[in-house]
N, C-alpha and C positions, 0 to 999 in steps of 0.2 A: 812525670804526669802523676806518678804516687809517691808515696812514702818509702817505697821499695827500691832497693838495688841487687843486682844480678850476685848471687853467693856462690854459683857454680852450675857447670854443664851437669842437667840430669843423664841418667842411665840410660844406653839404648834400649828402645822397647817400651819406656814407661807412657809414651803418648803425648810428653810434652818435652819441651827442649832445655828448659833453664828452671833452677828453684831460683826464686826472688826472696828477701829478707830484710829485716831491717838493718839499719849502720850498727855495729856493736858499739854500745854505750857503757859506761861504767856499770859494771854489775849484771848486763843483760847479755843474754845466750845469745850467738849469732845466728841461731836458727829459729830463735822465738818468732813467731807471726809469719811461718813459711806461706808463701803462696807458688803456685806452679804457673809458667808461662810458656805459652807456644806461639810461634811467630811463621808467619810464612809471607813470600811476595808474589805478586802477579806482576808481569811488565805490562801488561795493557788489557784491561776487561771492563764490560758493562756489569751495570747494579746486578744484575741475575746471577752472572758468574761470581762476582763477589760473596752474594748472599749464599750462593751454595758452598763456597770454598770456606766462610765463617761456620756455617752447618757441619762440615766436614772434619774442622779443625775442633767443633766442641765437641763431636760424637769420638775424636781420636782421644780426647783427654778421659773420657768415659772409665776405661781401666783402670786409672789411677784415681779414681774419685774417692771421696772419703774425708779424712779431717781437713784438708787444705783446699781452700778455693784456686780457682784457675783463671787467669786472663788469656784471651785469646786476641792476637793483634794480626791484622792483615793489611799490606800495606799495596796500593796500586799504584804503580810508578809512572806511569803516563798522565796522570792528571795533576799532582800526585796527591792521593788520600790516603788516610789511616783509620782503619775501623777497629775498634776496642773494645770487646766484650768482656764482661765479668761473669763468671759461673760460679 
């Protein structure tokens, strides 16, 4: 859904799950245009619980805020629905 791909799992305690980056093209550094990714799933939830989870995960990424943007993706599996937020 974006031009990014998973580069590696982030260190524990960073507030997000994965580093995303561009495919390594000729002369391009693999970590150029890095993006943080936090992913979470919910088995079954109403819209209020999903919005609360989105808010929780956005706040969870705050300690690593700085130079790189973040994507938060919440997947609700019973319907199924995905919510993608760019921070």
